[in-house]
VEXDREN-2710 file (C-alpha; in Angstrom, 1 decimal):
% VEXDREN-2710
k/r/px/py/pz
1/UNK/-71.7/19.3/-16.2
2/UNK/-72.6/22.4/-17.9
3/UNK/-70.3/25.2/-17.3
4/UNK/-69.5/25.2/-13.5
5/UNK/-72.4/23.9/-12.3
6/UNK/-73.7/20.2/-11.8
7/UNK/-76.7/19.1/-13.0
8/UNK/-79.1/16.2/-12.2
9/UNK/-80.5/14.9/-15.6
10/UNK/-83.6/12.8/-15.2
11/UNK/-85.2/10.9/-18.3
12/UNK/-89.2/9.8/-18.0
13/UNK/-90.6/7.7/-20.9
14/UNK/-93.8/9.6/-20.8
15/UNK/-92.3/13.7/-20.3
16/UNK/-88.9/13.3/-21.6
17/UNK/-85.7/14.2/-20.2
18/UNK/-85.2/17.1/-17.5
19/UNK/-82.1/18.9/-16.1
20/UNK/-81.7/21.1/-13.1
21/UNK/-78.6/22.5/-11.8
22/UNK/-78.4/21.2/-8.1
23/UNK/-74.4/22.9/-7.6
24/UNK/-72.7/25.8/-8.9
25/UNK/-69.2/25.2/-8.5
26/UNK/-67.2/21.8/-9.5
27/UNK/-64.5/22.3/-7.4
28/UNK/-66.5/22.9/-4.0
29/UNK/-68.6/20.2/-5.2
30/UNK/-65.7/17.5/-5.0
31/UNK/-64.7/19.2/-1.9
32/UNK/-68.4/18.7/-0.3
33/UNK/-68.6/14.9/-1.1
34/UNK/-64.9/13.6/0.2
35/UNK/-65.2/11.8/3.0
36/UNK/-66.8/8.6/4.6
37/UNK/-70.6/9.5/5.6
38/UNK/-72.1/8.5/8.7
39/UNK/-75.1/6.1/8.3
40/UNK/-77.2/4.7/10.9
41/UNK/-80.5/2.8/10.3
42/UNK/-83.8/3.5/11.9
43/UNK/-84.0/1.0/15.1
44/UNK/-87.9/0.5/14.7
45/UNK/-89.7/0.5/10.6
46/UNK/-93.2/1.2/10.4
47/UNK/-93.1/-0.1/6.6
48/UNK/-91.8/-2.6/4.2
49/UNK/-90.1/-1.9/1.2
50/UNK/-92.5/-2.4/-1.8
51/UNK/-92.3/0.0/-4.8
52/UNK/-88.8/1.6/-3.7
53/UNK/-88.3/4.4/-2.2
54/UNK/-89.8/7.2/-2.1
55/UNK/-93.4/5.4/-2.1
56/UNK/-92.6/3.4/0.9
57/UNK/-91.7/5.4/3.1
58/UNK/-92.9/5.0/6.3
59/UNK/-89.6/4.7/7.7
60/UNK/-89.0/1.4/5.7
61/UNK/-85.7/-0.7/5.9
62/UNK/-83.9/0.9/3.4
63/UNK/-83.8/4.4/5.0
64/UNK/-80.0/5.0/6.2
65/UNK/-80.0/7.5/8.8
66/UNK/-82.4/7.9/12.2
67/UNK/-84.6/11.1/13.3
68/UNK/-82.5/14.1/14.0
69/UNK/-85.4/16.9/13.9
70/UNK/-89.1/15.6/13.3
71/UNK/-91.9/17.9/12.5
72/UNK/-95.3/17.6/13.9
73/UNK/-98.1/19.5/11.9
74/UNK/-100.5/20.7/14.8
75/UNK/-102.6/22.5/12.2
76/UNK/-103.1/23.4/8.4
77/UNK/-104.5/26.6/9.0
78/UNK/-102.2/30.0/8.5
79/UNK/-102.9/33.6/9.3
80/UNK/-101.1/34.3/6.2
81/UNK/-101.9/33.5/2.5
82/UNK/-97.7/33.3/1.0
83/UNK/-97.4/33.3/-2.5
84/UNK/-94.6/30.7/-1.8
85/UNK/-95.7/28.0/0.8
86/UNK/-94.0/24.5/1.0
87/UNK/-97.1/23.4/2.8
88/UNK/-99.9/25.1/0.9
89/UNK/-101.4/26.4/3.8
90/UNK/-104.1/28.7/3.9
91/UNK/-106.9/30.6/5.9
92/UNK/-109.5/27.2/6.4
93/UNK/-107.7/24.1/7.6
94/UNK/-108.0/21.6/10.5
95/UNK/-106.0/21.4/13.9
96/UNK/-104.7/17.7/15.2
97/UNK/-106.1/17.2/18.5
98/UNK/-103.8/16.8/21.6
99/UNK/-104.6/13.3/21.7
100/UNK/-103.3/12.9/18.2
101/UNK/-100.5/14.8/19.2
102/UNK/-99.6/12.7/21.8
103/UNK/-99.9/9.4/19.8
104/UNK/-97.6/11.2/17.3
105/UNK/-94.8/11.4/20.4
106/UNK/-95.3/7.8/21.7
107/UNK/-94.4/7.1/17.7
108/UNK/-91.3/8.9/18.2
109/UNK/-90.2/7.6/21.6
110/UNK/-90.8/4.3/20.6
111/UNK/-88.6/4.7/17.3
112/UNK/-85.8/5.9/19.0
113/UNK/-86.3/8.4/21.9
114/UNK/-85.5/11.8/22.4
115/UNK/-85.2/13.7/19.0
116/UNK/-85.7/17.5/18.7
117/UNK/-89.4/18.7/18.0
118/UNK/-90.7/21.1/15.6
119/UNK/-93.9/22.2/16.0
120/UNK/-95.1/23.4/12.3
121/UNK/-98.0/23.5/10.1
122/UNK/-99.6/25.8/8.6
123/UNK/-99.0/28.6/11.2
124/UNK/-98.7/26.9/15.0
125/UNK/-99.5/30.2/16.5
126/UNK/-102.9/30.2/14.9
127/UNK/-103.9/27.5/18.4
128/UNK/-104.7/29.0/21.6
129/UNK/-103.6/26.1/23.0
130/UNK/-100.0/26.0/21.3
131/UNK/-98.6/26.0/25.1
132/UNK/-100.5/23.4/26.2
133/UNK/-98.5/21.4/23.0
134/UNK/-95.6/22.7/24.2
135/UNK/-96.3/21.1/28.0
136/UNK/-97.6/17.7/26.3
137/UNK/-94.2/17.4/24.3
138/UNK/-91.7/18.4/27.7
139/UNK/-94.0/15.9/29.8
140/UNK/-93.3/12.7/27.2
141/UNK/-89.6/13.5/27.7
142/UNK/-88.6/15.6/24.8
143/UNK/-85.9/17.7/25.7
144/UNK/-85.6/20.9/23.0
145/UNK/-88.9/22.7/21.8
146/UNK/-88.8/24.3/18.4
147/UNK/-91.4/26.4/16.9
148/UNK/-91.7/27.0/13.5
149/UNK/-93.5/30.3/12.6
150/UNK/-94.1/33.7/10.5
151/UNK/-93.9/35.8/13.6
152/UNK/-97.0/37.6/13.3
153/UNK/-98.9/36.5/16.2
154/UNK/-95.8/36.6/18.2
155/UNK/-95.0/40.4/17.6
156/UNK/-99.1/41.3/18.7
157/UNK/-99.3/39.2/21.4
158/UNK/-96.4/39.2/24.2
159/UNK/-98.5/37.6/27.3
160/UNK/-98.4/34.8/24.1
161/UNK/-95.1/34.3/24.1
162/UNK/-94.5/34.4/27.4
163/UNK/-97.0/31.5/27.9
164/UNK/-95.0/29.7/25.3
165/UNK/-91.6/30.5/27.3
166/UNK/-93.4/29.6/30.6
167/UNK/-94.5/26.1/28.4
168/UNK/-90.5/25.4/27.9
169/UNK/-90.3/26.5/24.5
170/UNK/-86.5/26.5/23.6
171/UNK/-86.2/28.4/20.3
172/UNK/-87.8/30.2/17.4
173/UNK/-87.2/29.3/13.5
174/UNK/-88.7/32.8/12.5
175/UNK/-89.5/33.1/8.6
176/UNK/-87.6/36.1/7.4
177/UNK/-86.5/36.5/3.8
178/UNK/-85.4/39.8/3.9
179/UNK/-84.9/43.7/5.3
180/UNK/-87.7/45.4/3.7
181/UNK/-90.9/45.0/2.7
182/UNK/-90.7/44.8/-0.7
183/UNK/-89.0/41.2/-0.4
184/UNK/-91.5/40.5/2.4
185/UNK/-94.6/41.5/-0.3
186/UNK/-93.4/39.1/-3.0
187/UNK/-92.9/36.0/-0.9
188/UNK/-95.4/36.6/1.8
189/UNK/-98.1/38.9/0.2
190/UNK/-98.1/41.5/3.5
191/UNK/-95.5/43.9/4.4
192/UNK/-93.9/42.3/7.5
193/UNK/-91.0/44.1/8.5
194/UNK/-91.9/45.9/11.3
195/UNK/-93.5/42.6/12.5
196/UNK/-90.6/40.5/12.3
197/UNK/-88.2/42.9/14.2
198/UNK/-91.3/43.3/17.0
199/UNK/-91.3/39.4/17.2
200/UNK/-87.8/39.0/17.9
201/UNK/-88.4/41.4/20.4
202/UNK/-90.5/39.8/22.0
203/UNK/-88.7/36.4/22.2
204/UNK/-85.7/38.3/23.4
205/UNK/-88.1/39.7/26.6
206/UNK/-89.3/36.4/27.1
207/UNK/-85.8/34.6/27.3
208/UNK/-86.7/32.4/23.5
209/UNK/-83.4/32.5/21.0
210/UNK/-84.3/33.0/17.4
211/UNK/-82.9/31.7/14.3
212/UNK/-84.0/33.7/11.3
213/UNK/-84.8/31.6/8.4
214/UNK/-85.2/33.4/4.9
215/UNK/-86.1/31.2/1.8
216/UNK/-83.7/32.5/-0.8
217/UNK/-84.9/33.4/-4.6
218/UNK/-83.0/34.7/-7.0
219/UNK/-84.0/38.2/-8.1
220/UNK/-86.5/38.5/-5.3
221/UNK/-84.0/38.4/-2.5
222/UNK/-80.7/37.0/-3.1
223/UNK/-79.1/40.3/-3.1
224/UNK/-80.0/40.5/1.0
225/UNK/-78.1/37.6/2.2
226/UNK/-75.4/39.7/3.5
227/UNK/-77.7/42.3/4.8
228/UNK/-79.9/40.0/6.7
229/UNK/-76.6/38.7/8.5
230/UNK/-76.1/42.5/9.3
231/UNK/-79.5/42.8/10.5
232/UNK/-79.3/39.3/12.2
233/UNK/-76.1/40.8/14.3
234/UNK/-77.4/43.8/15.1
235/UNK/-80.3/42.2/16.8
236/UNK/-77.8/39.4/18.8
237/UNK/-78.0/38.0/21.3
238/UNK/-81.5/37.0/20.8
239/UNK/-80.9/35.8/17.5
240/UNK/-78.5/33.1/17.2
241/UNK/-78.5/32.1/13.9
242/UNK/-79.3/32.1/10.3
243/UNK/-80.6/29.5/8.4
244/UNK/-80.7/29.9/4.6
245/UNK/-83.2/27.9/2.6
246/UNK/-82.7/28.4/-1.2
247/UNK/-86.0/27.9/-2.7
248/UNK/-87.2/24.5/-3.6
249/UNK/-90.2/24.0/-6.0
250/UNK/-92.9/22.0/-4.1
251/UNK/-96.2/23.0/-2.3
252/UNK/-97.7/26.4/-3.8
253/UNK/-94.9/28.2/-5.9
254/UNK/-95.2/31.1/-8.9
255/UNK/-94.3/28.6/-11.5
256/UNK/-92.3/25.8/-13.0
257/UNK/-88.6/26.0/-12.6
258/UNK/-85.9/27.0/-14.7
259/UNK/-81.9/27.1/-13.9
260/UNK/-82.4/30.5/-13.9
261/UNK/-84.7/30.0/-11.0
262/UNK/-82.3/27.9/-8.9
263/UNK/-79.6/29.2/-6.2
264/UNK/-77.9/26.4/-4.9
265/UNK/-75.8/26.0/-1.7
266/UNK/-71.8/27.3/-2.7
267/UNK/-74.0/30.1/-4.3
268/UNK/-75.2/31.1/-0.8
269/UNK/-72.0/30.6/1.0
270/UNK/-70.0/32.8/-1.6
271/UNK/-72.3/35.6/-1.2
272/UNK/-71.8/35.2/2.8
273/UNK/-67.6/34.9/2.0
274/UNK/-67.9/37.9/-0.1
275/UNK/-70.1/40.1/2.4
276/UNK/-67.2/39.5/5.0
277/UNK/-64.6/41.2/3.1
278/UNK/-62.5/38.2/3.8
279/UNK/-63.0/37.4/7.4
280/UNK/-64.4/33.9/6.8
281/UNK/-63.5/31.6/3.9
282/UNK/-65.2/28.1/2.1
283/UNK/-62.8/26.4/4.4
284/UNK/-65.0/28.0/7.5
285/UNK/-68.2/25.5/6.3
286/UNK/-68.7/22.4/6.6
287/UNK/-70.9/19.6/5.1
288/UNK/-73.3/17.9/7.4
289/UNK/-72.1/15.0/9.8
290/UNK/-75.5/12.9/9.5
291/UNK/-77.0/13.8/6.7
292/UNK/-75.9/13.5/3.0
293/UNK/-73.4/16.2/2.5
294/UNK/-75.1/17.8/-0.7
295/UNK/-78.2/18.8/1.8
296/UNK/-76.5/21.4/3.6
297/UNK/-74.0/23.5/5.1
298/UNK/-73.2/25.0/8.7
299/UNK/-70.2/27.6/10.2
300/UNK/-70.0/29.3/13.7
301/UNK/-68.7/32.2/13.8
302/UNK/-67.7/34.7/16.6
303/UNK/-68.6/38.6/15.8
304/UNK/-66.2/41.0/17.1
305/UNK/-66.6/44.5/18.0
306/UNK/-67.0/46.6/15.0
307/UNK/-69.6/43.6/13.7
308/UNK/-67.4/41.6/11.7
309/UNK/-67.4/37.8/11.3
310/UNK/-64.5/36.1/12.5
311/UNK/-63.7/32.2/12.3
312/UNK/-63.5/30.1/15.3
313/UNK/-61.9/27.5/13.6
314/UNK/-64.2/25.1/14.5
315/UNK/-66.3/22.7/11.7
316/UNK/-69.8/22.2/12.3
317/UNK/-72.4/20.1/10.7
318/UNK/-76.1/21.5/9.5
319/UNK/-77.3/21.1/13.4
320/UNK/-73.8/22.6/14.8
321/UNK/-72.1/20.0/15.9
322/UNK/-68.4/20.5/16.0
323/UNK/-67.1/17.9/13.4
324/UNK/-64.0/17.5/16.4
325/UNK/-66.1/16.4/18.9
326/UNK/-65.5/13.0/20.7
327/UNK/-68.1/10.6/19.1
328/UNK/-69.5/9.0/22.5
329/UNK/-72.9/7.3/22.4
330/UNK/-76.1/8.8/23.6
331/UNK/-76.4/10.0/27.0
332/UNK/-79.8/8.8/28.9
333/UNK/-81.7/11.7/27.9
334/UNK/-81.7/9.9/24.5
335/UNK/-84.5/7.5/25.6
336/UNK/-83.3/3.5/26.3
337/UNK/-82.6/3.1/22.5
338/UNK/-79.4/4.5/21.3
339/UNK/-79.5/6.3/17.9
340/UNK/-75.9/6.7/15.9
341/UNK/-73.0/9.1/18.0
342/UNK/-73.2/11.7/15.1
343/UNK/-77.5/11.9/15.5
344/UNK/-76.9/12.3/19.1
345/UNK/-74.7/14.9/18.6
346/UNK/-76.6/16.4/16.5
347/UNK/-79.5/16.2/18.7
348/UNK/-77.4/17.7/22.1
349/UNK/-75.4/20.5/20.1
350/UNK/-78.4/22.1/18.4
351/UNK/-79.7/23.1/21.6
352/UNK/-76.7/24.8/22.8
353/UNK/-76.6/27.4/19.4
354/UNK/-79.8/27.8/18.6
355/UNK/-81.4/28.5/22.6
356/UNK/-80.3/31.9/23.9
357/UNK/-77.8/31.7/26.7
358/UNK/-79.5/32.9/30.2
359/UNK/-77.1/32.9/33.1
360/UNK/-77.6/34.2/36.6
361/UNK/-73.8/34.4/37.3
362/UNK/-73.2/32.9/41.4
363/UNK/-70.6/30.5/42.1
364/UNK/-69.1/30.4/39.1
365/UNK/-68.3/33.9/39.1
366/UNK/-66.7/35.8/36.1
367/UNK/-65.9/32.6/34.4
368/UNK/-68.8/32.1/34.1
369/UNK/-70.0/35.5/33.3
370/UNK/-67.0/35.4/30.1
371/UNK/-68.3/31.9/28.8
372/UNK/-71.8/33.6/28.8
373/UNK/-70.6/36.8/26.7
374/UNK/-68.4/35.0/24.6
375/UNK/-71.7/32.8/23.8
376/UNK/-73.7/35.5/22.9
377/UNK/-71.3/37.0/20.4
378/UNK/-71.3/33.4/18.3
379/UNK/-73.7/33.5/15.0
380/UNK/-74.2/29.8/12.9
381/UNK/-74.4/30.7/9.4
382/UNK/-76.2/27.7/8.1
383/UNK/-78.1/26.4/4.7
384/UNK/-80.1/23.7/3.6
385/UNK/-81.2/22.6/0.0
386/UNK/-84.4/20.9/0.4
387/UNK/-85.6/18.5/-2.8
388/UNK/-88.2/19.0/-5.4
389/UNK/-89.3/16.4/-8.0
390/UNK/-86.8/18.0/-9.8
391/UNK/-83.9/18.0/-7.5
392/UNK/-84.7/14.7/-6.2
393/UNK/-82.0/12.5/-5.3
394/UNK/-83.0/9.1/-4.1
395/UNK/-79.6/9.0/-2.3
396/UNK/-80.0/11.8/-0.6
397/UNK/-83.4/11.2/0.5
398/UNK/-82.2/7.7/1.9
399/UNK/-79.7/9.7/4.1
400/UNK/-82.7/12.2/5.5
401/UNK/-82.5/13.0/9.2
402/UNK/-85.4/15.7/9.4
403/UNK/-88.8/14.1/9.0
404/UNK/-92.4/14.7/9.5
405/UNK/-94.9/12.5/11.3
406/UNK/-98.1/11.8/9.4
407/UNK/-101.5/12.1/10.3
408/UNK/-101.5/8.3/9.8
409/UNK/-98.2/8.3/12.2
410/UNK/-95.5/7.4/9.7
411/UNK/-92.5/9.0/9.8
412/UNK/-91.5/10.2/6.5
413/UNK/-88.3/12.2/5.5
414/UNK/-89.2/16.0/5.2
415/UNK/-88.6/16.5/1.0
416/UNK/-90.5/13.0/0.2
417/UNK/-93.7/14.5/2.6
418/UNK/-93.3/17.9/0.9
419/UNK/-92.8/16.5/-2.7
420/UNK/-95.5/17.6/-5.4
421/UNK/-95.5/17.3/-9.2
422/UNK/-96.4/20.1/-11.4
423/UNK/-99.6/20.5/-10.5
424/UNK/-99.3/20.4/-6.8
425/UNK/-100.4/17.3/-6.1
426/UNK/-98.6/15.7/-3.3
427/UNK/-97.4/12.2/-2.8
428/UNK/-97.3/11.8/1.1
429/UNK/-99.4/14.9/2.6
430/UNK/-102.7/14.6/2.6
431/UNK/-104.4/16.8/0.3
432/UNK/-107.3/18.6/1.1
433/UNK/-107.5/21.2/-2.0
434/UNK/-105.4/21.8/-5.2
435/UNK/-102.5/24.0/-5.0
436/UNK/-104.2/27.5/-5.0
437/UNK/-103.6/29.9/-8.2
438/UNK/-101.0/32.6/-7.7
439/UNK/-101.0/35.9/-9.1
END
């Protein structure tokens, strides 16, 4: 510990000792790690334990959590050249074929069934056939399809958004780093504020729920955490949640980080609490129920008529699963191989929290209308701290339930897949180029 900060210290025979803050707030650190954590080893593994974690990913028998959300990187191309990018995506790249994507889905079905699918990249919307990919995912039996996107094409082409909705897209995870162009210019290299709001409007018109996803960088947008929440509230019910991601230094990033370049999860929670003016507290947030507790936080809040956050009294995981919910086994929608109860609940509940509620009245009448109205005034606030070479903790990595299907059909934890060294070289991600220089 250094003052009130918990540091991870590593020593390398070749490069010496490294120390980096991973949690600022000793009191909350002890509270966050209290209690037993649910673990469930994968039912199907593809690699053996030879060199040890993180080299044997596939998943290997030493992994300690099944998949909840799985990313399919359908392209390595992007229509932006962001100064900060975990995938180091660029204008040039390749697309996965529909046959390849079908093969990835087959692997996931064989390994445990109906996980949540996140279509990612690169920027997935550079593909004209993205609606066809959504239909393919649905046809293979997956019940929840999410799009990770910068929103540029969604803003410009409402017909494209409508086609995605018709194909069965449930939710848009929208890159949303701040409320003004100065932030977007610093992190994404372009003035995007107008396009972000237009993308949200297009999704609302098509009936697709939106989660705002800020990458939080000290000195650039950490002062806008509250403003982003206010912006989300103003755009409810289309916006369902805000999912904060403290910057991790992998992929393409400006420089090797110092302690001052880090913002930790309790600092994000503290900013949210301060912005609420006392209507929410630390006890209204909860660590995840399936992943390692130091990976995430989440809370779900009612928004009153004045736009103030109010605690609902319900605890939630990073996927929005109420901690007090019954831990029944997975339903038939999870496939023939049962996942753990915690992962199954995470899969089911996230679909309800992050999908825009839509109703047509009918037999349920006023009661159903009141239920929908209440759901439209609920906002999820969550955060996830992805790991880089300096913060990588193998205990956390072994419990990861957010995975990526690699081109060779291995299933790899997100942080291991994107892990890069100081020069941008990747451990698992296919490398077609070295890290581009950032001015």
